[in-house]
C-alpha positions as CSV (number, residue, x, y, z in Angstrom):
1,X,-8.0,21.2,-2.3
2,X,-5.5,21.4,-5.0
3,X,-6.1,19.2,-8.1
4,X,-8.5,16.9,-6.2
5,X,-11.7,15.3,-7.3
6,X,-13.7,14.7,-4.2
7,X,-16.5,12.8,-5.8
8,X,-14.1,10.4,-7.7
9,X,-12.1,9.8,-4.5
10,X,-15.3,8.8,-2.5
11,X,-16.6,6.7,-5.4
12,X,-13.3,4.8,-5.6
13,X,-12.8,4.1,-1.9
14,X,-16.4,3.2,-1.4
15,X,-16.1,0.9,-4.4
16,X,-13.0,-0.7,-2.8
17,X,-15.0,-1.6,0.3
18,X,-17.9,-2.9,-1.8
19,X,-15.6,-5.4,-3.5
20,X,-15.6,-7.3,-0.1
21,X,-18.7,-9.3,-1.3
22,X,-16.7,-10.6,-4.3
23,X,-13.7,-11.3,-2.1
24,X,-15.9,-13.4,0.2
25,X,-17.4,-15.3,-2.8
26,X,-14.0,-16.2,-4.2
27,X,-12.6,-17.3,-0.8
28,X,-15.7,-19.3,0.0
29,X,-15.0,-21.3,-3.1
30,X,-11.3,-21.7,-2.5
31,X,-10.4,-21.8,1.2
32,X,-11.2,-25.5,1.7
33,X,-8.8,-26.5,-1.1
34,X,-5.8,-24.2,-0.5
35,X,-2.9,-24.2,1.8
36,X,-1.6,-20.7,1.3
37,X,-2.2,-17.4,-0.5
38,X,0.4,-15.5,-2.5
39,X,0.2,-11.8,-3.3
40,X,2.3,-11.4,-6.4
41,X,2.6,-8.1,-8.3
42,X,5.1,-5.9,-10.0
43,X,6.5,-2.5,-8.9
44,X,4.5,-0.3,-6.6
45,X,1.2,-2.2,-6.6
46,X,3.1,-5.3,-5.4
47,X,4.8,-3.3,-2.6
48,X,1.5,-2.3,-1.2
49,X,0.8,-5.9,-0.2
50,X,3.9,-5.9,2.0
51,X,1.5,-4.2,4.4
52,X,-1.0,-7.0,4.1
53,X,1.5,-9.7,4.8
54,X,3.0,-7.7,7.7
55,X,-0.5,-7.3,9.1
56,X,-1.1,-11.0,8.8
57,X,2.3,-12.1,10.1
58,X,1.5,-11.5,13.8
59,X,-2.2,-12.1,13.7
60,X,-2.8,-15.2,11.6
61,X,-1.3,-18.7,11.4
62,X,-2.5,-19.0,7.8
63,X,0.5,-18.7,5.4
64,X,0.4,-15.5,3.3
65,X,3.4,-14.6,1.0
66,X,4.3,-11.5,-1.0
67,X,6.8,-11.9,-3.8
68,X,7.8,-10.1,-6.9
69,X,6.4,-11.6,-10.1
70,X,9.5,-11.6,-12.3
71,X,11.7,-13.2,-9.7
72,X,9.1,-15.6,-8.5
73,X,8.7,-17.2,-12.0
74,X,12.5,-17.8,-12.1
75,X,12.7,-19.1,-8.5
76,X,9.3,-20.1,-7.2
77,X,8.8,-20.8,-3.5
78,X,8.8,-24.4,-2.5
79,X,5.4,-24.0,-0.9
80,X,3.9,-22.9,-4.2
81,X,1.6,-25.6,-5.6
82,X,-1.9,-26.3,-7.0
83,X,-3.1,-25.8,-3.4
84,X,-2.0,-22.1,-3.6
85,X,-4.2,-19.2,-4.5
86,X,-2.3,-16.3,-6.3
87,X,-3.7,-12.8,-5.9
88,X,-2.5,-10.5,-8.7
89,X,-3.0,-6.7,-8.3
90,X,-2.6,-4.6,-11.3
91,X,-3.9,-1.1,-11.9
92,X,-3.6,-1.2,-15.7
93,X,-4.2,-5.0,-16.1
94,X,-1.6,-5.0,-18.9
95,X,1.7,-5.2,-17.1
96,X,4.0,-7.6,-18.9
97,X,5.1,-9.6,-15.8
98,X,1.6,-10.0,-14.4
99,X,0.3,-11.4,-17.7
100,X,3.2,-13.8,-17.8
101,X,2.4,-14.8,-14.2
102,X,-1.1,-15.7,-15.1
103,X,0.1,-18.0,-17.8
104,X,2.7,-19.5,-15.4
105,X,0.0,-20.2,-12.9
106,X,-2.2,-21.8,-15.5
107,X,0.6,-24.1,-16.5
108,X,1.0,-25.2,-12.9
109,X,-2.8,-25.6,-12.3
110,X,-2.9,-22.8,-9.8
111,X,-6.0,-20.5,-9.5
112,X,-5.5,-16.7,-9.7
113,X,-7.5,-13.8,-8.4
114,X,-6.8,-10.5,-10.3
115,X,-7.5,-7.2,-8.5
116,X,-7.7,-4.7,-11.4
117,X,-8.2,-1.0,-11.6
118,X,-9.1,-0.7,-15.3
119,X,-12.0,-2.3,-17.2
120,X,-11.8,-5.0,-19.8
121,X,-8.1,-5.7,-19.5
122,X,-6.2,-8.8,-20.6
123,X,-5.5,-9.7,-16.9
124,X,-9.1,-9.5,-16.0
125,X,-10.0,-11.8,-18.9
126,X,-7.2,-14.4,-18.3
127,X,-7.3,-14.8,-14.5
128,X,-9.4,-17.5,-12.9
129,X,-11.3,-14.8,-10.9
130,X,-11.2,-11.0,-11.4
131,X,-12.5,-8.2,-9.2
132,X,-12.7,-4.7,-10.8
133,X,-12.9,-1.3,-9.1
134,X,-12.4,1.9,-11.1
135,X,-9.0,3.2,-9.8
136,X,-6.5,5.8,-10.9
137,X,-3.0,6.4,-9.6
138,X,-4.0,8.9,-6.9
139,X,-6.6,6.6,-5.4
140,X,-4.9,3.2,-5.9
141,X,-3.0,2.7,-2.7
142,X,-6.0,3.0,-0.4
143,X,-7.9,0.6,-2.7
144,X,-5.3,-2.1,-2.6
145,X,-4.5,-1.7,1.1
146,X,-8.2,-2.2,1.9
147,X,-8.6,-5.2,-0.4
148,X,-5.6,-6.9,1.1
149,X,-7.0,-6.3,4.6
150,X,-10.4,-7.7,3.6
151,X,-8.8,-10.8,2.2
152,X,-6.8,-11.5,5.3
153,X,-9.7,-10.6,7.7
154,X,-12.1,-13.0,5.9
155,X,-9.5,-15.8,6.1
156,X,-9.0,-15.1,9.8
157,X,-12.8,-15.3,10.3
158,X,-13.1,-18.6,8.4
159,X,-10.2,-20.1,10.3
160,X,-11.6,-19.0,13.7
161,X,-8.9,-16.5,14.4
162,X,-11.4,-13.7,14.9
163,X,-15.1,-14.0,15.6
164,X,-18.0,-12.7,13.6
165,X,-18.5,-9.6,15.9
166,X,-14.9,-8.6,15.4
167,X,-15.0,-9.1,11.7
168,X,-18.3,-7.1,11.4
169,X,-16.8,-4.3,13.4
170,X,-13.9,-3.9,11.0
171,X,-16.1,-4.0,7.9
172,X,-18.5,-1.6,9.4
173,X,-15.7,0.9,10.0
174,X,-14.3,0.3,6.5
175,X,-17.7,1.4,5.2
176,X,-17.3,4.7,7.1
177,X,-13.7,5.1,6.1
178,X,-14.0,7.0,2.7
179,X,-15.6,10.0,4.4
180,X,-13.1,9.7,7.3
181,X,-10.2,9.7,4.8
182,X,-11.7,12.7,3.1
183,X,-11.5,14.5,6.5
184,X,-7.9,13.5,6.8
185,X,-7.1,14.8,3.3
186,X,-8.6,18.2,4.2
187,X,-6.5,18.2,7.4
188,X,-3.4,17.3,5.5
189,X,-3.8,20.0,2.8
190,X,-1.8,22.8,4.4
191,X,0.8,20.4,5.7
192,X,1.4,18.9,2.3
193,X,1.6,22.4,0.8
194,X,4.1,23.5,3.4
195,X,6.2,20.4,2.8
196,X,6.3,20.9,-1.0
197,X,7.3,24.5,-0.7
198,X,10.1,23.7,1.8
199,X,11.4,20.7,-0.1
200,X,10.9,21.6,-3.8
201,X,14.7,21.7,-4.3
202,X,15.6,18.9,-1.8
203,X,17.5,16.3,-3.8
204,X,17.4,13.4,-1.4
205,X,15.2,12.0,1.4
206,X,15.7,9.2,3.9
207,X,12.2,7.7,4.5
208,X,11.5,5.4,7.4
209,X,8.6,3.6,9.0
210,X,7.9,0.2,10.7
211,X,5.3,-2.5,10.9
212,X,2.2,-2.1,8.7
213,X,3.4,1.4,7.8
214,X,6.8,0.6,6.2
215,X,5.1,-0.5,2.9
216,X,3.9,3.1,2.4
217,X,7.4,4.4,3.2
218,X,8.9,2.1,0.7
219,X,6.2,2.7,-1.9
220,X,6.2,6.5,-1.5
221,X,10.0,6.7,-1.9
222,X,10.3,4.4,-4.9
223,X,7.1,5.0,-6.8
224,X,6.2,8.6,-6.1
225,X,9.4,10.5,-5.3
226,X,11.7,8.5,-7.5
227,X,9.5,7.4,-10.4
228,X,7.2,10.4,-10.5
229,X,9.4,13.2,-9.3
230,X,13.0,11.9,-10.0
231,X,14.0,12.6,-6.4
232,X,16.5,10.2,-4.8
233,X,15.4,8.4,-1.7
234,X,16.6,5.9,0.8
235,X,13.6,3.9,2.3
236,X,14.7,2.1,5.5
237,X,12.8,0.0,8.0
238,X,12.9,1.8,11.3
239,X,14.1,-1.3,13.1
240,X,17.2,-1.2,10.8
241,X,17.7,2.5,11.0
242,X,20.3,2.2,13.7
243,X,22.3,-0.5,11.8
244,X,23.8,1.7,9.1
245,X,21.5,4.5,8.0
246,X,22.1,6.6,11.2
247,X,25.6,7.4,9.9
248,X,24.1,9.4,7.0
249,X,22.4,11.9,9.4
250,X,23.9,15.3,9.4
251,X,22.7,18.9,9.1
252,X,20.6,19.5,6.0
253,X,19.7,15.8,5.5
254,X,16.0,15.3,5.0
255,X,14.4,12.5,7.1
256,X,10.7,11.6,6.7
257,X,9.3,9.5,9.5
258,X,6.0,7.7,9.1
259,X,4.3,6.7,12.3
260,X,1.3,4.3,12.5
261,X,-0.8,3.0,15.3
262,X,0.2,-0.7,15.6
263,X,2.7,-2.1,18.1
264,X,5.7,-1.2,15.9
265,X,5.1,2.5,16.6
266,X,7.9,2.6,19.2
267,X,10.5,1.8,16.5
268,X,9.6,5.0,14.7
269,X,9.5,6.9,18.0
270,X,13.1,5.9,18.5
271,X,14.1,7.4,15.2
272,X,12.1,10.5,15.9
273,X,14.1,11.0,19.2
274,X,17.4,10.6,17.5
275,X,17.4,12.5,14.2
276,X,16.6,16.1,15.4
277,X,19.9,16.0,17.3
278,X,21.8,16.0,14.0
279,X,19.6,17.5,11.3
280,X,17.1,20.3,11.1
281,X,15.2,18.7,8.2
282,X,12.8,16.3,9.9
283,X,9.2,15.6,8.8
284,X,7.0,13.4,10.9
285,X,3.8,12.0,9.4
286,X,1.8,10.5,12.3
287,X,-1.6,8.9,11.7
288,X,-2.6,9.7,15.3
289,X,-2.6,13.4,14.4
290,X,-5.4,12.9,11.9
291,X,-9.1,12.8,12.9
292,X,-11.0,9.8,11.5
293,X,-14.6,10.5,12.5
294,X,-16.5,7.3,13.4
295,X,-13.5,4.9,13.2
296,X,-12.8,2.8,16.3
297,X,-9.4,2.5,18.0
298,X,-9.2,-1.2,17.0
299,X,-9.7,-0.3,13.3
300,X,-7.3,2.6,13.5
301,X,-4.6,0.2,14.6
302,X,-4.8,-1.8,11.4
303,X,-5.3,1.0,8.8
304,X,-2.1,3.1,9.3
305,X,-1.0,2.4,5.7
306,X,-4.3,3.5,4.3
307,X,-4.3,6.8,6.2
308,X,-0.6,7.5,5.3
309,X,-1.4,7.0,1.6
310,X,-4.3,9.4,1.8
311,X,-2.3,12.1,3.5
312,X,0.8,11.7,1.3
313,X,-1.3,12.1,-1.8
314,X,-1.7,15.8,-0.7
315,X,2.1,16.1,-0.5
316,X,2.4,14.7,-4.0
317,X,-0.3,17.0,-5.4
318,X,1.6,20.1,-4.2
319,X,5.1,18.8,-5.1
320,X,4.2,18.3,-8.8
321,X,3.0,21.9,-9.0
322,X,5.8,23.7,-7.1
323,X,8.4,21.6,-9.0
324,X,6.6,22.0,-12.3
325,X,7.0,18.2,-12.8
326,X,3.7,16.4,-13.5
327,X,3.3,13.1,-11.7
328,X,2.5,11.4,-15.0
329,X,5.8,12.3,-16.8
330,X,8.3,9.5,-17.4
331,X,11.6,9.2,-19.2
332,X,11.9,5.4,-19.5
333,X,9.0,3.6,-17.8
334,X,6.7,2.1,-20.5
335,X,8.5,4.4,-23.0
336,X,10.9,1.9,-24.3
337,X,12.0,-1.8,-24.2
338,X,14.2,-2.8,-21.3
């Protein structure tokens, strides 16, 4: 596979699943004394936890929130208190807003759990708790999606919303997932290459998804195509596609449809039926099309965002080559004060 380190990928995603023991330890200490959990990050790594909160929304009565660090510190939620636990994801562990957030939480006597992807960072040192897994950009999405799921599933277990057998089944499948995701990457390789060759000059994409999958649509548009490739995008929730965005569809407009396996799938199906009538540039990325050896149907239903992230990384790897635009190149981000 193009520019792909298989051993590093397996090590990272296996490491993500292994952090579950530390997640359990933190939650065992905190659950009896908290009323809610906030996932608060900045930029892309924060967006990933939209999937976590969407997963929890229809499955758990425990309050989970996802907010943006900079805005939250100016206008905190009324439910935020010293009975909150704040989970702070950060790949670098040095992001300005997240470090400010830790101090803000300390001032309000609120405990923090940092999920970091780099060793010995300021965030890791300053948070109440810190969990580290060695992560780089191309493996980060799966890592954080899995950690978010493991946090919610353990809360659900402790609150009696799932039983031990259900919980153990999910975790057992997660342990098999790195190898299954590797199989999905291999399957996606020619598809990603074909997409990159077809769309290397495409200036604009509409990207849509629903339910647990919309976070990846939003993340991929903003953080990969916009930030890393300087391609304009319009991420839109599939449920809202027919309340405005449909009027932009005409011949030559690229539409990327992400389809997962939760109950929201029908919303993406509706978009898929509509857009080919008016444009010939339609890309459907459907997790059902990918073999995940050893993974049960119940688990497949809750990991659509993880699978999409794995597949789309192959699209990105080919895009940067055919466009001669490295994914690491920036004009402004972390290059200047703003």
